N, C-alpha and C positions, 0 to 999 in steps of 0.2 A: 817784486821782492817783498818779503814779509818782514815787517818791522818788529823787532824784539827789544823791549826797553832795557834789558840788561841780561847778563848770563844768569839764567835761572838755576837754582839749586834743585836738588832731587825732589824735595817736597813740593816746590812750586811747579815742577815739570809734571809731577803725578796729579796736582790738582787741576792743572790746564788739560791734560789728557782725559781726565775723569769728566770734566766739564764738556769737552768736545765730543767725547764718545756718547755722553747723555743726549746731546743735541742730534748727533748723527742717528741715533737709534730711536729717537722720539717719533712716534707715529709711523714707525717702520719706514722712514723716509730715506732709506739707504740708496740715494742716487749716485751714480758714478761721479758726477761733478763734485758732490760733497765728500765722497771718499778721497778724491784727488786733492781737494783742499786740505783735508785732514792730514793726508801724507806729506804735503808741502809744509804744513805747520809743524809736523813732528820733526821734519828734517831741519827746519829753522831753529828748533829747540834742542836739536841733537838727541832726540828720543829714539831708541831702537824700535823697529817696526813690530817686533814681537810683544812689546808693551802694550800694543793695542788690544791684542787678544786677552791679556790678563785683565784689562779694564772693562771688557764688554759685560762681564757678569756683575760688576759693581756699579753700574751706571744708573743708579737710582737717585732721585732728586735729593733725598736726605744725605747721601754720601757726597754728593757734589757740594751741597750747602756746608756740611761739616768740613770738607777739604778747603774750600774758599775761606771759611771763617778761621781756619788754622793758619792762614797766611797773615804775616805781619805788614807786608808792603802793600799799601793802598794802590800803587801804581800797578803792581802785578794783578791785583783783584780786578782793576778796571780793564787791563789788558785782556784778562781772560774773558770778562763779559763781553768786551768788544769782539773778540775772536768767536765767541759763541754766536753773536749776531752775524758776524761775516760768514760763518759756516752755514747759518741757517739761510742766509740769502745768496749763497754762492751759486745756487742753481736759479735764481730769481723767482723763487717760490717758497714763501714763508707761510705757515699756518697760524691761525689764531692762538692755538695751543702753544706753539713755540714762542710766540711773543708773551703770552701769559707766563709760561714757565721761566723765561728769561728775567722778566720782571720780578717774578716770585724769588728767584735765586738771588738777584741783585739786591733786592730789598732786604733779604735775610742776612746779607753780609754787610748791611748798613749804607748802600748806595741809594741815593735818592731817586725817586721815579723820574724826576726831571733830568737828571744825568743820563739814565738809561734811555729816556727819549731822545735826548741829544745824540746818543749813539745810533738810534734807529733812523734818526733824520739824516745823520751823516752817511749811513749805508744806503739810504734810498737815493741820496744824491750821487753816490758812487754808481749805483745801477743806472741812473739817468744819464750820467757821464759816459758809461760804457755803450749804452744804446745810441747816444748821439754820435759817438765815434764810429759805430757800425753804420749808421745813417750817412755819414760823411763819406764813407768809403763806398757804399752802395748806390747813393743817389746819382742820378744823371747818366746811368750807364746805358 
């Protein structure tokens, strides 16, 4: 289940989709797991699938920063940064460039590097938790 802190307005949905599209297309990392994660996120936010195609051409870092800076709700900004991290680790493979760009975007909207680091640590713990769950199922067979 994907947690959404509130019902997003159109501006917030657009900013979220733009940010996630940017991460999906960074380094041509269009892996199926990431696409599936993006599809689930779009469904949770009630965003039509055709909106993804509209955002592909505008997923430059400057437009992501501008979209996030235009949001008034700090909780929504944090949620979007968290989802960018979740998308980037959804296939358990994150690049140094993805980490750098997420920090760059977060800092541009006024989020501290420490807060972003907390999100990355949280995401790493989630990966560990999933791996441990798989090991519990698979061990001693």
